[in-house]
N, C-alpha and C positions, 0 to 999 in steps of 0.2 A: 504493499500499500504505499509507504513512504517512498519506496523507489519509483512508483508510478507518478506520485505527485511531484517529486523532484524532476523526473524525467519530462512530464509534460509541462512544468514550469520553465525548464531550460529550453524546451522546444517552442513554446509560445513566445519567449522573448526573442529567441533566434529568428522565428517567422516574421514577428513584428519589425525587427531591425532590417531584415531583407525586404519586407514590404516597403518600408520607407525608402530604402536605396532604390528599388524598382521604380516607385513613383517618381523619385527625383530623376532618374534616368529617362523616363519616359516624357518628363516635361522638358528635359534637354532635347529629346528628339523632336518634341513639338516646336521648339526654338528652331531646330534645324529645318523644320518644314517651312517656317516663316523666312528663314535665311534663304533657302533655295529659291523661294518665289522672288526674292528682291535682290539677290547678289549679281544678277546680270544687268541690273539697272544701273548705269553710270550717270552721275550727275556732273555735267560738264560745267562746274562753276568756274568763272574766269578768276584770276588773280586780282586782288584788290589794286585798283588804279591810284598809285601814290601820286600821281600828277594832279589828282582831284582832291576835293576836301575829304580828309581821313580823320578817324577818331584818335583821340589820345589814349594810349595804352599803358597801364602799370604791369611791369614784370616782377613778380615776387619769386625770390629764391630762398626758401626756408632751409637752414643748414645747421647741423649740429654735429661737430667733431668728425669732419669729413676731411681729413688731412690730404688724401691722395687725389681727390677729385674736384675740390672747390676751385682751384685755379683753372682747370680746363672749362668748367662750368661757366664761369663768368667770362672768360675768352670767347667762349662759344656764343654766349648771348649778345655780345657786343657786335657779332657778325651779322645781326639780322638786317635783311633788305627792308629797312623801314627807316624813313627820316629821323634823324637824331632828335629833332625838336619835338617829335610826336610820341615818343615813349620815355618812360623812366624805369630804371632798374632799382629795386629795393632789395638788398642783400640782408635778410632776416637771419643773422647769425647769433645764435644761443651757445656757441662753442665755449668749451672750458679747457681747450689745449691749443696747439700752435695752429689750428685752423683759423682762428680769429686773427691772428697776425697776416695770414695769407689773404683773408677777406679785406683787411684794412689796406693792405699794401696795393691790391688789385683795384679796390675802389679809388684810391688816390691816383693811381696810374691812368684810369680811364676818365676820371674827372679832368685830368690835365689834357686829355685828348678831346674834350669837349662833350663827353656823355653826361647826361643826366642820371647820375647813379649815386645812391646813398647807402651807407652801412646803418642799419637799425638794429640796435641791441637793447635787450631788456635786461634788468637787474637780476631777475630769476628765471626760472624756466617753467613757470607754472602753466599747466595746460599743455605743455609739450609743442607739437607742431601745430595743432589747433590754437593754442594760446598766442603762438608767434604769428600766425596768419591774422588772428582777431586784433592783435595789438597793432599789427601793420596796417589795419585799415584806416586807422585815423590819420595816416600819412598819404593814403592813395588819392591821386588826382585824376586817374583815368576813368573813363567811362567803361572800360573793359580791363579785366585783370587776367594775365596769363601767369600759371604757376608752373614751376619746374623743381623737381627734386635734385639733389646734388648730383646724382649719377646720369643725367639726361643730357644729351647733346642734340637738341632739336635743329633742323635745317633752316638756313637763313630765311628762306620763303615761309616760315611757319605762320607769322602773322597775317601775311597776304593771302594765305591759303585758308585760314580759318576764319577771320573777320567777315568775309562777305556772307557767311551763313547767318549772321545776326540781322540781315535784312529782313527776316522773319521776326517779327516783334514778340512772338511767343517763345523764341529760342533764348533760353537763359545761360545755357552751357554749351560748348563744342568741345568734345572729347575725341583725340586722336588715338590711333593704334600704337602700341608700344612695338618698337623693333629691338633686336638683339645685337648689340655690339660684340658680345663674346659667346654667341651661342654654340660655337664648335670648340670651346675651350676644354670641355670634359664631359663625361656622361651626365654629370649633375646638371650642367648648364643645359645641355641638349634636352633633357627631361622637363625642365622648367619651361624652356621655349615650347616644348611640345603641348604642354597644358596651357600656357598663356596663349597660344595660337588659337586655342578653342575659345577662350574668353574674348579675345578681340576679333573674333569673326562670328561664329555661330551664336554666342551668348549675347554680346553687345548689339550686333547687328540683327540677330534675330528678334531681340527685345524692341529694337528700334522698329523693324519692319512690321511687327505684331502690334505696334502701339502699346507696348507694355512698359512699366517703370524700368529705367536702367540706372547706371551710376556714372558719376565723375570719379575717376580712378586715382584722385589725389595729386595728379601731376600731368603734364603734357596736355592741358586743356586750357580753355579760355572761359572766364565767368563775366556775365554782364553785372557790373557793380550793384545795380537796382535788384537783381535776383537775390544776391547774397543778403541785402539788407531786408527784403520783403520776407524771405524765409526765415529770418531771426538771427542770421549771422553764424559764425563759426562757434562750435560748442565742444568742450573738451570733456564731456561726461562719457564718451567712448574712446576707444582706440582707433576707430575708423571714422573720424570725423568728416572724411569725403563721402562715405556712404550715408551717413546720416544727414549731411546737409543736402545731398541728391535728393533723398526722399522727402524731406520738408520742402524742398523748392518745387518739385514736381507736384506734390499735393496741394500747393498753392496755385497750380495752373501753368508752371513754366515747362519748358520743354527742353530735353537734352538731345542735341544733335550728335550722333556718333559718327565720325568719318573714317571708315575703314581704309579708305584711299589715301589718307595723310599719315605717314609714319614718323614717329619721334624715336630715334635710337636711344637706348639706355643699357646700362651694365647689369647683368644678371648676377646675383649671389654665387661667388665661385666656389664656396666651400660649404660643408653640411652645417656648421653652426650658424653661419649667416643666414642660410635657408631656413634654419629652424626658428631663428628670431623673427624673421619675416613672416613665417607661416603662423607662429604664435600670435603676433599682433593682428593679423588678418583674421584668424579664427576666433580669438576672444573678442576683437572689436565687433566681428560680425554678429556674434552671439549678443553682445551688448546692444547693438543698433536693433537687432530682431526684438529683444525685450523692450526697448524704448518705443519703437515704431510700429510694430504689429497692430497694437490697439487703434492707433490713429489710422492705420491702412484700412482696417475693417470698419472703422466708424465713418470713413469717407464715403462719397457717393459714386466712386469710380466703379466701372462694370465687374461683375463677379469673377470672370476669367482674369482680369487684370489683378484683383486681389489675390486669386490663387497663384499666380505667376510671382507677384511681388512677395507673398509669403515664402514660396520655394526658394526665391532668390535670397531674401533675409536669412532664412533657415539653412542655407547652402552649407555653413560650416558644420551643422549638426550631422551631416553625411558621414563625417570621420568618427564621431560617436558611435553611430550605427554600424560601420565598418570594423571598429574596435570590438564592440559587442558580439556581432556576427562572427568574427574570427575566433575570439576567445571561447564562445559557447559552442562552436562547432566540434571542438575536440570531445568533450565529454558527451555530445549527443551521438557521436558514433557507438559509444556503449549502449545508449538507450534505444537505438533504432529497432533491433531485433525483439528486446523484451516488450516494447510497446506495440509491435506489429506494425511499425510505420514503413511504408514502401517509399524509399528514397527517390522513386521515379517522380513523385509529386513535386520535388524541389526543382524540377525542370521548368516549371512555369516561370521561375525567376531568372531563367536565362534570358528572358526579355530584356532585362537591364543590361546585360553584358552586350547583346546584340545591338540595342539602342546606342550605347556608348560607343561601340566600335565604329558605327556609321558616323556618329558626331565627330570623332578624332580622326577619322579617314578624310572627310570632307575638308576639315579645318587645316589639316596639315598636307595630305597628299594632293588634294584638288586645288587647294589655295595658296599655302605658304611655301611649300617646298618646290623650287624652281629648277634646281640642277639635277640632271640625271634622266634616264629614260623611264617611261611609266612602269616597266617591270622592276627596274632598280628601286624606284619609290615604293613601290608595293612590298618588296622584300624588305626594305628599311623599316616600313610600318610594321611588318610582321615581327620584326626584331624588337623594335622599341616598344611597341604597345605592352607586351607582357611585362617588360622591365618597368615601365612607367606604372602599371598596376601594383607591382610588387613594392616599389618605392612608396607608392601612395599608401598602400596598407601598412608599410613600415613606419610611416609617420602618424599613423592614426592614433597611438597612444599619446605621443606628445600633443597633437591637435586636439585630442579629447579633453586632455587637462586643461587646454586653453578655453574650450568651449564651456566646460563645466564651470570654470572660474568666471567666465562672462555671463552666464545665466545666474549664477549665485551673487553676483555683484562684488566680487573681490577685486579690489583696484590694484593695479600694478603700474609701473613705469612704462612709457612709451620707450621700448629698446629699438633704436633704429638699426637698420641693416648695414653693416659696415661694407664699403666698397673699396677696391684697391687699384683703379685705374688699369684694368685687365681688358685688353682689346685682341691680344692674341696668344698663341700657344708659348711664346717665349716669356711672357709676363707671369708674375708669381703673387700669390696672396700671402705667402709666407713672411709676413712682416711682424715685427713685435707689436705695433699699434693694433688695437681693436680685436685681436684674436681671443676666443674664450680659452680660459686657463683650466676650469674645474670640470669635472665629470659629475653631472646631476645624477639624483636618484632615477630619474626618468630614463636616463640613458642606460644605466645598469639594468632596469626593467626591460628595456628593449633587447639587450643581450639575452636575458633570461627567457624572454618570449620567444626569441628564435629557437632556443633550445626546446621550449614547450611545444612548438609547432613541428620541430623535427620529430620529436616523440610522437606527435599525431600522425605524421607520415609513416613512421614505423608501425604504429598501432594499427592503422588502417590497412597496410600491407599484411600485417600478421593474421588479421581476422578475414582477411579477403574481402574487404568492403573498400571500394575505391571511389565512393561518392565524393569525398572532400580531399582526395590525395593531391589533385593539382592546386587547390585552393591552399592546402597546407604547405605545399612546396614554395608557392609564391609568398606565402606569410613568413616562412622560414628565411627565405632569401631576403625579403624586404626588410624584416627587423634586423637581420643579421647585417645587411649593408649599412642601415642606418646606424647601428651601433658601431660598426667598423669605422665608417668615415667620421662620425662624431668625434671619436677617440683620435683618429688619425689627424684630423685637422684642428685639434685644439692647440693653443700655444704652447711652446716648450721654453 
């Protein structure tokens, strides 16, 4: 009796987790449907004519301890193909290391060259990035505000390409697609690009095409000043202030125009600890924003399907919690299948999630982003990368689940920025003393133990002749093992 209760409880939780994962993947497939309908439509918007009357623009560069990339960022922004008297640059530098002196030196250098550029510094770092942006608003003179994180290198024609879309008075934000400076640096950077390619094609453009709520991605975009003010301004009560303000603005009636055709190059985290800090911030902030904004979304008068997609979007980080639960529970469920008389073939219905997500990632990468090589080569590349991506995603699920749980519980933590090391090619290195993680956390130790746990699951399944979960457990073993290995390998010494 006790065994039956325990078995059915484990099975119930496992099925609930799988059901949520499947629902999320089907919603992604629905975005793919909208994306496919609109992706062939090209908007031939002309460059802004700078010989005519043009708007004044403020460019904000929020920086905190970015020793290796601050100089190249400021140099790059001054190359914008836009009249000097029609834009200002605000370097919002909260740094506590040598970065501040770099910022100060570059600001003085470009002031001497006739640029309207200022270093804006606060006494403290209250509110982190959101606090810096909010503080900086009092100095803004522009009708439009472009924002770039320290690792971005926007093209000179960025403003001329984005500003024309504000001719539509309902457009409050123009968001561009992230490109990847160092995609081919390592397997870790390739896998990040593999996932981000989905977000900046199927997800963002799919939401745009379906008239669903989408998001400003925190950088490489332009805001209408009026939009920020009317939506209540930047708020620091979540770690994803960009997602939060995006939703508040759209629920006020503003539109976000996503431009898949305008690329903004940026540097991907090159090592595991940097990737983890970025993931933690995104996952925890996503949970905080979901907790904050979901009641407002459902109280609004937007259509039901729009509310469902908004909820799926805001709750997207919760998928990692379900992946973690699904993986951990799948091992003991092997023991209970026969005693409970459960036919494992019933789990086949959940393959819909895998098939859906394969299509999504195939279109985003093979059809859209990968340009070099024959079609056969690209397909073979996808066949290799996709299962490796699944393994790493599952390997990060414990780390990301901790972030999600903290977000929902309201546990506050600092905004831990993702260090960048000016990595553009294979000859560059992230093995620099500054900004590298030194300690091994308890979560990392658990990741190593989970790799052994799922290895035992592989052995047990093979020993009893039940291969239902064997591929899942192989991927989980490799995913947690790789996450543990690279976290330890990439720590500072």
